[in-house]
C-alpha positions in Angstrom: 6.9 -58.4 81.4 4.8 -60.3 83.9 7.4 -59.5 86.5 7.2 -55.8 85.7 3.5 -55.8 85.9 3.5 -57.6 89.3 6.1 -55.0 90.5 3.8 -52.1 89.5 0.8 -53.8 91.0 2.7 -54.1 94.3 3.8 -50.5 94.1 0.3 -49.4 93.5 -0.9 -51.3 96.6 1.9 -49.6 98.6 0.8 -46.1 97.4 -2.8 -46.9 98.1 -2.1 -47.9 101.7 -0.3 -44.6 102.1 -3.4 -42.8 100.8 -1.6 -41.7 97.6 -4.3 -42.7 95.3 -3.1 -40.6 92.4 0.3 -42.2 92.5 -1.3 -45.7 92.7 -3.3 -45.0 89.6 -0.3 -43.7 87.7 1.6 -46.9 88.6 -1.2 -49.0 87.0 -1.7 -46.7 84.0 2.0 -47.1 83.2 1.1 -50.6 82.2 -1.8 -49.6 80.0 0.2 -46.8 78.4 3.4 -48.8 77.8 4.8 -48.8 74.3 5.8 -52.4 75.0 2.7 -54.6 74.9 1.7 -56.7 77.9 -0.4 -59.8 77.7 -4.1 -59.0 77.3 -4.9 -60.7 80.6 -2.4 -58.4 82.4 -3.9 -55.3 80.8 -7.4 -56.5 81.8 -6.5 -57.1 85.4 -4.7 -53.7 85.5 -7.7 -51.8 84.1 -10.1 -53.5 86.5 -7.8 -52.5 89.4 -7.7 -48.9 88.1 -11.5 -48.8 87.9 -11.7 -50.3 91.4 -9.4 -47.5 92.8 -11.3 -44.8 91.0 -14.7 -46.0 92.2 -13.5 -46.5 95.7 -11.5 -43.3 96.2 -12.8 -40.7 93.7 -15.7 -39.3 91.8 -14.1 -40.0 88.4 -16.7 -42.5 87.3 -16.3 -41.8 83.6 -12.6 -42.6 83.7 -13.4 -45.8 85.5 -16.1 -46.6 83.0 -13.6 -46.1 80.1 -11.2 -48.6 81.6 -13.9 -51.1 82.2 -15.4 -50.8 78.6 -11.9 -51.4 77.2 -11.5 -54.4 79.5 -14.8 -55.8 78.3 -13.6 -55.5 74.6 -10.4 -57.3 75.4 -12.3 -60.0 77.3 -14.5 -60.8 74.3 -11.5 -62.4 72.5 -10.7 -64.6 75.5 -12.8 -67.7 75.9 -12.2 -68.4 79.6 -11.6 -65.9 82.5 -15.1 -66.4 84.0 -14.3 -64.5 87.2 -12.7 -61.6 85.3 -15.7 -61.2 83.0 -18.1 -61.3 85.9 -16.1 -58.7 87.7 -15.9 -56.4 84.7 -19.7 -56.7 84.2 -20.4 -56.0 87.8 -18.1 -52.9 88.0 -19.4 -51.6 84.7 -22.9 -52.0 85.9 -22.1 -49.9 88.9 -20.6 -47.2 86.7 -23.7 -47.1 84.5 -25.8 -46.7 87.6 -23.6 -43.9 89.0 -24.0 -41.9 85.7 -27.7 -42.7 85.4 -27.4 -44.9 82.3 -30.0 -47.5 83.6 -30.7 -49.0 80.1 -27.0 -49.7 79.6 -26.8 -51.1 83.1 -29.6 -53.5 82.5 -28.0 -54.6 79.2 -24.7 -55.4 80.8 -26.3 -57.2 83.7 -28.3 -59.4 81.3 -25.0 -60.2 79.5 -23.7 -61.3 82.9 -26.7 -63.6 83.5 -26.3 -65.1 80.0 -22.6 -65.8 80.7 -23.5 -67.6 84.0 -26.2 -69.7 82.2 -23.5 -71.1 79.9 -21.0 -71.6 82.7 -20.4 -74.6 85.0 -18.6 -72.6 87.6 -20.6 -74.1 90.5 -20.7 -72.1 93.8 -18.8 -69.1 92.4 -21.2 -68.9 89.4 -24.2 -68.9 91.7 -22.8 -66.1 93.8 -22.3 -64.0 90.6 -25.9 -64.9 89.6 -27.1 -63.5 92.9 -24.9 -60.4 92.3 -26.4 -59.7 88.9 -30.0 -60.5 90.0 -29.6 -58.1 92.9 -28.2 -55.3 90.7 -30.8 -55.9 88.1 -33.6 -55.7 90.7 -32.2 -52.4 91.8 -32.1 -51.0 88.2 -35.7 -52.1 87.6 -36.7 -50.4 90.9 -35.1 -47.2 89.7 -37.3 -47.4 86.6 -40.4 -48.0 88.7 -40.8 -51.6 87.5 -41.6 -53.1 90.9 -42.9 -56.4 89.6 -39.8 -56.9 87.5 -37.7 -56.1 90.5 -39.5 -58.6 92.7 -39.1 -61.2 90.0 -35.4 -60.7 89.8 -35.1 -60.9 93.6 -37.2 -64.0 93.7 -34.7 -65.6 91.3 -31.9 -64.6 93.6 -33.7 -66.0 96.6 -34.3 -69.3 94.8 -30.6 -69.5 93.9 -29.6 -68.8 97.6 -32.0 -71.5 98.7 -30.4 -74.0 96.4 -27.0 -73.0 97.8 -28.4 -73.7 101.4 -27.1 -70.2 102.3 -29.6 -68.7 104.9 -27.8 -65.4 105.2 -28.0 -64.9 101.5 -31.6 -66.0 101.5 -32.3 -63.3 104.1 -30.7 -60.7 101.9 -33.1 -61.4 99.1 -36.1 -61.8 101.4 -35.5 -58.4 103.0 -35.0 -56.8 99.6 -38.3 -58.3 98.4 -40.0 -56.9 101.5 -38.5 -53.5 100.8 -39.9 -53.4 97.3 -43.3 -54.5 98.6 -43.3 -51.7 101.1 -42.6 -49.3 98.3 -45.2 -50.7 96.0 -47.8 -51.7 98.6 -50.4 -53.2 96.2 -52.2 -55.0 99.1 -51.5 -55.6 102.7 -51.6 -59.4 102.4 -48.6 -59.6 100.0 -46.6 -57.3 102.3 -47.6 -59.5 105.3 -46.5 -62.6 103.4 -43.1 -60.9 102.7 -42.8 -60.0 106.4 -43.6 -63.6 107.5 -41.0 -65.0 105.1 -38.4 -62.7 106.6 -39.3 -63.9 110.0 -39.0 -67.6 109.1 -35.6 -67.2 107.4 -34.2 -65.0 110.1 -35.2 -67.5 112.8 -33.5 -70.2 110.8 -30.2 -68.4 111.3 -28.5 -69.2 114.7 -28.8 -66.5 117.3 -25.0 -66.1 117.5 -24.7 -65.8 113.7 -27.6 -63.3 113.6 -25.6 -61.0 115.9 -22.7 -61.1 113.4 -25.0 -60.2 110.5 -25.3 -56.6 111.7 -26.3 -55.2 108.3 -29.1 -57.7 107.9 -30.2 -57.1 111.5 -30.6 -53.4 111.0 -32.2 -53.8 107.6 -34.7 -56.4 108.8 -35.7 -54.6 112.0 -36.1 -51.2 110.2 -38.2 -52.7 107.5 -40.4 -54.3 110.2 -40.7 -50.9 111.9 -41.8 -49.3 108.6 -44.4 -52.0 108.0 -45.8 -51.8 111.5 -45.9 -48.0 111.4 -47.7 -48.1 108.1 -50.5 -50.3 109.6 -50.4 -48.3 112.8 -49.4 -51.3 114.9 -47.3 -49.2 117.3 -47.4 -51.6 120.2 -45.7 -54.4 118.2 -43.3 -52.0 116.5 -41.8 -50.9 119.9 -39.9 -54.2 120.3 -38.2 -53.7 117.0 -37.3 -50.1 117.8 -35.8 -51.4 121.1 -33.7 -54.0 119.2 -32.5 -51.4 116.8 -31.5 -49.0 119.6 -29.7 -51.8 121.5 -27.8 -52.9 118.4 -26.7 -49.4 117.6 -25.5 -48.7 121.1 -23.7 -52.0 121.2 -22.0 -51.3 117.9 -21.0 -47.8 118.9 -19.5 -49.2 122.1 -17.6 -51.8 120.1 -16.3 -49.2 117.7 -15.1 -47.0 120.6 -13.3 -50.0 122.1 -11.7 -50.8 118.7 -10.5 -47.2 118.4 -9.0 -47.2 121.9 -7.3 -50.6 121.3 -6.0 -49.5 117.9 -4.5 -46.3 119.5 -2.8 -48.4 122.2 -1.5 -50.9 119.6 -0.1 -48.1 117.5 1.8 -46.8 120.6 3.2 -50.3 121.3 4.3 -50.7 117.6 6.0 -47.4 117.7 7.9 -48.4 120.9 8.9 -51.7 119.3 10.3 -49.9 116.3 13.0 -48.3 118.6 16.5 -49.8 117.9 17.8 -49.2 121.5 15.1 -51.3 123.2 16.5 -53.9 125.6 15.5 -57.6 125.5 13.2 -57.6 128.5 11.3 -54.5 127.4 11.0 -55.8 123.9 9.7 -59.1 125.1 7.1 -57.4 127.4 6.0 -55.1 124.6 5.7 -58.0 122.1 3.5 -59.9 124.6 1.3 -56.8 125.0 1.2 -56.4 121.2 0.0 -60.0 120.8 -2.6 -59.5 123.5 -3.9 -56.3 121.9 -4.0 -57.9 118.4 -6.0 -60.8 119.8 -8.5 -58.4 121.4 -8.9 -56.4 118.2 -9.4 -59.6 116.2 -12.1 -60.7 118.6 -13.9 -57.3 118.3 -13.6 -56.9 114.5 -13.9 -60.5 113.5 -12.3 -61.9 110.4 -15.2 -61.1 108.3 -15.0 -57.3 109.0 -12.3 -56.9 106.5 -11.8 -58.8 103.3 -9.1 -58.8 100.6 -9.8 -58.3 97.0 -8.8 -61.2 94.7 -5.1 -61.3 94.3 -5.1 -59.9 90.8 -6.7 -56.7 92.1 -4.1 -56.2 94.7 -4.8 -56.2 98.4 -7.1 -53.3 98.8 -9.3 -53.6 101.9 -12.7 -52.2 102.9 -12.8 -51.3 106.5 -15.4 -52.4 109.1 -16.0 -48.8 110.1 -18.3 -47.5 107.3 -19.8 -50.8 106.1 -23.0 -52.6 107.0 -22.8 -55.4 104.5 -26.0 -57.3 103.7 -24.5 -60.1 101.6 -21.1 -61.7 101.0 -18.7 -60.8 98.1 -19.1 -60.5 95.2 -22.6 -59.3 96.1 -21.6 -57.0 99.0 -25.0 -55.5 99.0 -25.1 -52.4 101.2 -28.4 -50.7 101.9 -27.1 -47.5 103.6 -23.9 -46.5 105.3 -23.6 -46.7 109.0 -24.0 -43.0 109.5 -27.3 -43.0 107.7 -28.5 -46.1 109.6 -27.5 -44.6 113.0 -29.4 -41.4 112.1 -32.4 -43.5 111.0 -32.4 -45.3 114.3 -32.3 -42.0 116.1 -35.3 -40.9 114.0 -37.3 -44.1 114.8 -36.7 -43.6 118.5 -38.0 -40.0 118.2 -41.0 -41.2 116.3 -42.0 -43.5 119.1 -41.1 -41.3 122.0 -42.7 -38.1 120.8 -46.3 -39.3 121.1 -45.5 -40.5 124.6 -44.4 -37.0 125.6 -40.7 -38.1 126.2 -39.5 -34.8 124.7 -36.2 -34.6 126.5 -35.1 -37.9 125.0 -36.6 -36.8 121.6 -34.5 -33.6 121.5 -31.4 -35.6 122.5 -31.8 -38.1 119.7 -32.7 -35.4 117.2 -29.5 -33.6 118.0 -27.6 -36.9 117.8 -29.0 -37.6 114.4 -28.4 -34.1 113.1 -24.8 -34.2 114.2 -24.2 -37.5 112.5 -25.8 -36.2 109.3 -23.9 -32.9 109.3 -20.6 -34.8 109.6 -21.5 -37.0 106.7 -22.6 -34.1 104.5 -19.3 -32.4 105.2 -17.5 -35.5 103.9 -19.6 -35.2 100.7 -18.5 -31.5 100.3 -21.9 -30.1 101.4 -21.0 -27.1 103.4 -22.4 -23.5 103.5 -22.8 -22.2 100.0 -22.9 -25.6 98.3 -26.1 -26.3 96.4 -27.7 -29.0 94.3 -25.9 -28.1 91.0 -22.5 -28.2 92.8 -22.8 -31.9 93.6 -20.9 -34.6 91.8 -23.4 -36.9 90.1 -22.1 -39.9 92.0 -22.6 -38.1 95.3 -26.2 -37.1 94.6 -27.8 -40.4 95.7 -26.1 -40.7 99.1 -26.5 -36.9 99.7 -30.2 -37.3 99.1 -30.4 -40.0 101.8 -28.8 -37.7 104.3 -30.7 -34.7 103.3 -34.0 -36.5 103.6 -33.1 -37.8 107.0 -32.1 -34.3 108.0 -35.5 -32.9 107.0 -37.3 -35.7 108.9 -35.4 -34.9 112.0 -36.0 -31.1 111.7 -39.7 -31.9 111.0 -39.9 -33.7 114.3 -38.0 -30.9 116.0 -40.7 -28.5 114.8 -43.4 -30.9 116.0 -41.8 -31.2 119.5 -41.3 -27.4 119.8 -44.9 -26.6 118.7 -46.3 -29.2 121.2 -44.2 -27.6 124.0 -45.3 -24.1 122.9 -41.6 -23.3 122.2 -42.6 -21.3 119.1 -39.3 -19.4 118.6 -37.4 -22.7 118.6 -40.0 -24.1 116.1 -39.4 -21.1 113.9 -35.6 -21.8 113.8 -36.1 -25.4 112.8 -38.7 -24.5 110.2 -36.4 -21.8 108.7 -33.6 -24.4 108.5 -35.9 -26.7 106.6 -36.9 -24.0 104.2 -33.3 -23.0 103.6 -32.2 -26.6 102.9 -35.1 -26.9 100.4 -34.1 -23.8 98.6 -30.5 -25.1 98.3 -31.6 -28.6 97.1 -35.0 -28.1 95.5 -35.0 -31.2 93.3 -33.6 -33.7 95.8 -35.9 -32.3 98.5 -38.9 -31.8 96.2 -41.1 -34.1 98.3 -40.4 -31.8 101.3 -42.1 -28.8 99.8 -45.6 -29.9 100.9 -44.3 -30.8 104.4 -42.8 -27.3 104.8 -46.1 -25.8 103.8 -48.0 -28.0 106.2 -45.6 -27.0 109.0 -46.0 -23.4 108.1 -49.7 -24.0 108.5 -49.1 -25.5 111.9 -47.0 -22.6 113.0 -49.5 -20.0 111.7 -52.3 -21.8 113.5 -50.3 -21.8 116.8 -49.9 -18.0 116.4 -53.6 -17.6 115.9 -53.3 -16.7 112.2 -56.0 -19.0 111.1 -56.5 -17.6 107.6 -52.8 -17.9 106.8 -52.9 -21.4 108.3 -55.7 -22.4 106.0 -53.7 -21.2 103.0 -50.7 -23.2 103.9 -52.6 -26.4 104.8 -54.5 -26.3 101.5 -51.4 -25.5 99.6 -49.7 -28.5 101.2 -52.6 -30.7 100.2 -52.3 -29.5 96.6 -48.6 -30.1 96.4 -48.8 -33.6 97.7 -49.7 -36.8 95.8 -49.9 -38.7 99.0 -53.6 -39.4 99.9 -52.8 -39.6 103.6 -51.0 -36.3 103.5 -53.9 -34.7 101.6 -56.4 -36.0 104.1 -54.5 -34.8 107.1 -54.0 -31.3 105.6 -57.7 -31.1 104.9 -58.5 -32.0 108.5 -55.9 -29.4 109.8 -57.5 -26.7 107.6 -61.0 -27.7 108.8 -59.8 -27.2 112.4 -58.5 -23.8 111.6 -61.8 -22.9 110.0 -63.7 -24.1 113.1 -61.5 -21.8 115.2 -62.6 -18.8 113.2 -66.0 -19.3 114.9 -68.4 -18.0 112.3 -71.0 -19.9 110.4 -69.4 -19.6 107.0 -66.1 -21.0 108.3 -67.9 -23.9 109.9 -69.5 -24.7 106.6 -66.1 -24.7 104.9 -64.8 -26.9 107.7 -67.6 -29.4 107.0 -66.8 -29.3 103.3 -63.3 -30.4 104.0 -64.1 -33.0 106.7 -66.9 -34.7 104.7 -64.8 -36.2 101.9 -62.2 -37.5 104.4 -65.0 -39.0 106.5 -66.3 -40.8 103.4 -63.0 -42.6 102.8 -61.5 -42.8 106.2 -61.8 -46.6 106.3 -59.9 -46.9 103.1 -56.6 -45.8 104.7 -54.1 -48.3 105.9 -54.1 -48.0 109.7 -56.2 -45.6 111.7 -54.2 -42.3 111.8 -56.5 -40.4 109.4 -59.6 -41.9 111.0 -58.8 -40.8 114.6 -57.9 -37.3 113.4 -61.0 -36.7 111.3 -63.2 -38.2 114.0 -61.9 -35.7 116.6 -62.3 -32.8 114.2 -65.8 -33.9 113.2 -66.8 -34.5 116.8 -65.6 -31.0 117.7 -67.5 -29.5 114.9 -70.7 -31.4 115.8 -70.4 -30.1 119.4 -70.1 -26.6 118.1 -73.2 -27.1 116.1 -75.0 -28.4 119.2 -75.4 -31.9 117.8 -74.2 -33.2 121.2 -75.3 -36.9 121.1 -73.8 -37.6 117.6 -70.7 -35.7 118.7 -70.4 -38.0 121.8 -70.7 -41.1 119.6 -68.0 -39.9 117.2 -65.6 -38.8 120.0 -66.1 -41.9 122.1 -65.3 -44.2 119.2 -62.3 -42.1 118.1 -60.9 -42.0 121.7 -61.2 -45.8 122.0 -59.4 -46.3 118.7 -56.7 -43.7 119.6 -56.1 -45.3 123.0 -56.0 -48.9 121.8 -54.0 -48.3 118.7 -52.0 -45.1 118.5 -51.0 -44.4 122.1 -50.6 -40.7 121.3 -50.9 -38.9 124.6 -51.6 -35.5 123.1 -54.3 -36.8 120.9 -55.8 -38.7 123.8 -55.6 -35.5 125.9 -57.4 -33.5 123.3 -60.1 -36.2 122.9 -60.6 -36.1 126.7 -60.8 -32.3 126.6 -63.5 -32.3 124.0 -65.4 -35.0 125.8 -65.1 -33.1 129.1 -66.4 -30.0 127.4 -69.2 -32.1 126.0 -70.0 -33.5 129.5 -70.4 -29.9 130.7 -72.8 -29.1 127.9 -74.8 -32.3 128.8 -74.6 -31.3 132.5 -72.9 -34.6 133.3 -70.6 -32.9 135.9 -69.3 -36.1 137.5 -68.0 -37.5 134.3 -66.8 -34.1 133.1 -64.7 -33.6 136.2 -63.1 -37.0 135.9 -62.4 -36.6 132.2 -61.0 -33.1 132.5 -58.7 -34.0 135.3 -57.3 -36.8 133.3 -56.8 -34.5 130.3 -55.1 -31.9 132.4 -52.6 -34.5 133.8 -51.7 -35.5 130.2 -51.5 -31.9 129.0 -49.1 -31.1 131.9 -47.0 -34.1 131.1 -46.7 -32.9 127.5 -46.2 -29.2 128.5 -49.1 -28.6 126.0 -50.0 -25.1 127.2 -53.0 -24.4 124.8 -54.7 -27.7 125.8 -54.0 -27.0 129.5 -55.7 -23.6 129.1 -58.7 -25.1 127.4 -59.0 -27.8 130.1 -58.7 -25.2 132.8 -61.4 -23.0 131.2 -63.7 -26.0 131.2 -62.9 -26.8 134.8 -63.6 -23.2 135.8 -67.0 -23.5 134.1 -67.6 -26.8 135.9 -66.8 -25.3 139.3 -69.2 -22.5 138.5 -72.0 -25.0 137.8 -71.3 -26.8 141.0 -71.0 -23.6 143.1 -67.5 -24.6 144.2 -66.2 -21.0 144.6 -62.9 -21.8 146.2 -61.9 -24.3 143.4 -63.2 -21.9 140.8 -61.0 -19.0 142.0 -57.9 -21.2 142.4 -58.4 -22.7 139.0 -59.0 -19.3 137.4 -55.8 -17.9 138.9 -53.8 -20.8 137.5 -55.6 -20.5 134.1 -54.7 -16.7 134.0 -51.0 -17.5 134.6 -51.0 -20.1 131.8 -52.8 -17.6 129.4 -50.1 -15.0 130.2 -47.4 -17.5 129.6 -48.8 -18.5 126.3 -49.4 -14.9 125.2 -45.8 -14.1 126.0 -44.6 -17.1 123.9 -46.7 -16.1 121.0 -45.6 -12.4 121.3 -42.0 -13.4 121.3 -42.6 -15.5 118.2 -44.5 -12.7 116.4 -41.7 -10.2 117.1 -39.1 -12.5 115.5 -37.8 -11.5 112.1 -38.9 -14.9 110.7 -42.6 -14.7 111.7 -43.9 -12.6 108.8 -42.1 -14.7 106.2 -43.3 -18.0 107.7 -47.0 -17.1 107.8 -47.1 -15.1 104.5 -49.3 -16.5 101.8 -46.5 -17.3 99.5 -44.6 -20.5 98.9 -40.8 -20.8 99.5 -39.3 -20.0 96.1 -36.4 -22.2 95.2 -33.8 -21.6 92.4 -35.2 -22.9 89.2 -32.9 -25.5 87.8 -32.2 -26.2 84.1 -33.6 -29.3 82.5 -30.2 -30.9 82.5 -29.7 -30.1 86.2 -33.1 -31.5 87.0 -32.4 -34.8 85.2 -29.1 -35.0 86.9 -30.5 -34.5 90.4 -33.4 -36.8 90.2 -31.7 -39.8 88.6 -30.8 -42.6 90.9 -32.5 -45.3 93.0 -35.3 -44.3 95.3 -37.4 -46.5 97.6 -40.3 -44.7 99.4 -42.0 -46.1 102.4 -44.5 -44.4 104.6 -42.9 -43.6 107.9 -46.1 -42.8 109.6 -46.1 -41.0 112.9 -49.3 -40.8 115.0 -51.1 -37.6 114.3 -52.5 -35.1 116.8 -54.7 -32.1 116.3 -54.7 -29.3 118.8 -57.9 -27.9 120.1 -58.4 -25.0 122.5 -61.1 -22.6 123.6 -59.7 -19.4 122.0 -56.9 -20.6 119.8 -56.5 -23.9 118.2 -53.0 -25.3 118.6 -52.0 -28.1 116.4 -49.1 -30.5 116.8 -47.0 -30.9 113.7 -46.5 -34.5 113.2 -46.8 -35.0 109.5 -45.0 -38.0 108.2 -44.0 -37.8 104.6 -42.9 -40.6 102.2 -39.3 -41.3 103.2 -37.0 -41.5 100.2 -34.4 -43.9 101.5 -32.3 -43.8 98.4 -31.9 -47.5 98.0 -28.1 -47.7 97.7 -26.5 -51.0 96.7 -22.8 -50.1 96.6 -20.9 -52.9 95.0 -17.5 -53.9 96.3 -15.2 -51.4 94.6 
């Protein structure tokens, strides 16, 4: 009977290689359903192989779970089979996670850890210990037990250290940093986690580091998230550059592999001809060997790995994997597509404040294209909504959908800064439509959409509507930073209304933020509220206090954030203040600098405000020629802006975007809600430097709200 089983295993492997997964499963199930009994060990291996196929190639998690639970029962009566038991526990843990049965997952993982504690299976046992510790940490994170998660990861790190395995140490060190970034109890503990990652990473040889592509992306991205959180943008740039270079290098390598593979396939096809003469066959064989050698050099032996022999010879390809740890751990954070989109996003985050909008739009489009291709693979096409998703697809879909919303958010920000209001409308409408289709997965985006609607309303001069959306966004968010920024935005809109009552309301909103501005990590909130407060003080004729506030805010913005639009707006207010104080020499210098920056950003509202100040300056100085030339240019800019606003207001989307009503999503049933929100989630603050728009007649704001980024911590086990 063993020979029969081996024959069916081999046939199943053959069918899988052809892509006939259903036939492969049937070959294996013939063993389980046979009226003639096979040895328990054969049935166990077969059921594990079936579960592996189902998890790898289908959404039939419950079927896989049934086979694994049966295998577990059979294994109880067998005293040995350490590897098989560990494999069954690991796969069953994955199934429980996929169906959202986290308590059952923790229970099975603890059984695995107990098994290892009584085993003497050396290196292999330690690898399985690391596997179970990693999965247990993930399960605890899903339940919000960050301390328990860190403890489990620390145990794994200790085991990896005892094994003298630096790459595995790095896997646990980065995972610990990730949890710290989510939890963020205090900056010192996060900094300690960052330092530990740096030490371990440096202990790995430079050549080996390049081979650990998954760890490279993971480590560099976590560093970016940390440095963004503390607003250390200057040091973060080097990590963004490393990410971008690594992604471009990997894309180039993948393209080379595709071209070589295509060429090798053509050679193999030619070699299969029976009428080929000896000379041609010899030449083609030499070319074949050369191509295979090139492919091996590019892919590396570690880019594909075989399952243990009793699971057949199924392989995972290099194309869609960014492994963080070796088998059996095979910890994967995110698929390559998500990583690439995330790198595009980080490049946008750093280029947008510098005014590099052409590159931003290029990378936004690149990221959106990648995401749309991946969503299509998950079956998310037009008409598909949240309740249509397979449970096992929800987690990865949520990652791509959140990245999609971040990219669209930045698209709105860029378009509003460039006064491309119609384009901003389109991106904002897309965000709203995605939210309506996936309201639970994208629940965190509701407040962002409201904030962006406020930004858009403000740009259109609809300040009352802008206030509504800003305050609604603040109410919807639990993030203190988001709440503070929305209050500042609303205050700016009130200031723009120009009456005493509105100014009083603005002060009521600014006051609480001023009181706690030093409590925020970084300086994003501080620089924004100082600009708003300085502007309000200037309007109230408290000129000296306004100058002090603005000078301090400008210095902090320039030294820390590097946000050109915010610097430009600070300079504009200070230039206006210089005029009020009749310091014309300083006012001229400041306003010219501000105009240069506003032109670079194509920030038309700020340009108009600067030009109006320069016109007033030339009037004070009696420079009639400069005054008339400046006024003519100002008039052209005003006409340009008015046309852009008019085009936006005449759009069919304008009224619905500014209306004082929230976007209403389809109300899900309680079962659907539980189904959609279950799964791992790791939030970090992906902070983008903020900017507030100020102008003489209409206050234009740049949308640059950074929401908590739900990265959907995915640890796909080797299926």
